C-alpha positions as CSV (number, residue, x, y, z in Angstrom):
1,X,-20.9,24.4,10.1
2,X,-19.5,25.0,13.9
3,X,-18.6,28.2,14.7
4,X,-15.4,28.2,15.6
5,X,-14.7,27.1,12.2
6,X,-16.6,29.9,10.8
7,X,-14.6,32.5,13.0
8,X,-11.5,30.6,11.6
9,X,-12.2,31.1,7.9
10,X,-13.0,34.9,9.1
11,X,-9.9,35.1,11.0
12,X,-7.4,33.3,8.0
13,X,-9.3,35.7,5.5
14,X,-7.1,38.5,6.3
15,X,-4.0,35.8,5.4
16,X,-5.2,35.7,1.8
17,X,-7.4,32.7,2.4
18,X,-10.9,32.9,0.3
19,X,-14.0,32.0,0.9
20,X,-17.7,32.5,0.5
21,X,-21.3,32.0,2.8
22,X,-24.5,32.2,1.4
23,X,-27.4,33.4,3.1
24,X,-28.0,30.4,5.2
25,X,-25.1,30.7,6.9
26,X,-23.4,27.9,5.0
27,X,-19.8,27.5,3.5
28,X,-20.4,27.7,-0.5
29,X,-16.8,27.9,-1.6
30,X,-13.3,27.9,-0.2
31,X,-9.8,28.0,-1.5
32,X,-6.5,28.4,0.0
33,X,-2.5,29.0,-1.8
34,X,0.4,30.0,-0.1
35,X,3.0,31.9,-0.9
36,X,5.2,29.0,-1.1
37,X,3.3,27.3,-3.3
38,X,2.5,30.8,-5.3
39,X,6.4,30.7,-6.0
40,X,6.2,26.8,-6.8
41,X,3.8,27.5,-9.7
42,X,5.9,30.2,-10.9
43,X,8.8,28.1,-10.8
44,X,7.6,25.4,-11.9
45,X,5.2,25.5,-14.4
46,X,5.8,23.6,-17.1
47,X,3.8,20.6,-15.9
48,X,0.6,21.6,-14.0
49,X,-2.1,19.1,-13.5
50,X,-5.5,20.1,-12.5
51,X,-8.0,17.7,-10.8
52,X,-11.2,17.8,-9.9
53,X,-13.5,15.2,-7.7
54,X,-17.2,15.2,-7.6
55,X,-18.7,15.4,-3.9
56,X,-16.3,12.4,-2.9
57,X,-15.6,14.2,0.4
58,X,-17.4,14.3,3.5
59,X,-18.5,17.8,3.1
60,X,-20.6,16.8,-0.5
61,X,-18.3,19.8,-2.2
62,X,-16.7,19.4,-5.4
63,X,-13.2,19.7,-4.6
64,X,-10.4,20.9,-7.1
65,X,-6.5,20.3,-6.7
66,X,-3.8,21.7,-8.6
67,X,-0.7,20.4,-8.4
68,X,2.9,21.0,-10.3
69,X,5.7,18.4,-10.7
70,X,9.2,19.8,-10.0
71,X,12.8,19.0,-11.2
72,X,12.9,16.1,-9.1
73,X,10.0,14.5,-10.3
74,X,8.3,15.1,-7.1
75,X,4.4,16.1,-7.4
76,X,3.4,19.0,-5.1
77,X,0.0,20.2,-4.2
78,X,0.0,24.5,-4.8
79,X,-3.7,25.4,-5.2
80,X,-7.0,23.5,-3.5
81,X,-10.4,24.2,-3.1
82,X,-13.9,23.2,-2.4
83,X,-17.3,24.4,-3.9
84,X,-20.4,23.4,-3.8
85,X,-21.7,23.8,-7.9
86,X,-19.3,23.2,-10.7
87,X,-20.4,26.9,-12.6
88,X,-18.4,29.0,-14.6
89,X,-18.9,31.4,-11.8
90,X,-17.5,29.0,-9.2
91,X,-14.5,27.9,-11.5
92,X,-13.8,32.1,-12.2
93,X,-13.9,32.8,-8.5
94,X,-11.2,30.3,-7.6
95,X,-8.9,30.8,-10.1
96,X,-9.1,35.1,-9.3
97,X,-9.0,34.9,-5.6
C-alpha cells in the first residue's frame, strides 16, 4: 500500500473510519460509515440489504455493502467495507466498529 494512502487512513481513523493493518503493513480490513448514513439506517430500517462479493475488485478483497431503501423507493448505500477473509471475527469487527 502506498505510504500516502496509509497516512490518510491513519489520519481519518480519528473521524470514525476503522481499519486494521497486519504485521507486513498490509491493509487487512477497512470500513466506512458517515453520521448521515447512520441516520438513514436509523430512519429507514424496514428494508436493509446486506451484500457481499468475493474478491471481485482491484484490491482482491471481499466487499461488504449495506444498502437501505427509503420512503421514495430509492436505494442508499449506508456502509461499506473491504476485508481480506470471511471469518466470524472479520464480520464481528465490521459490525462493531
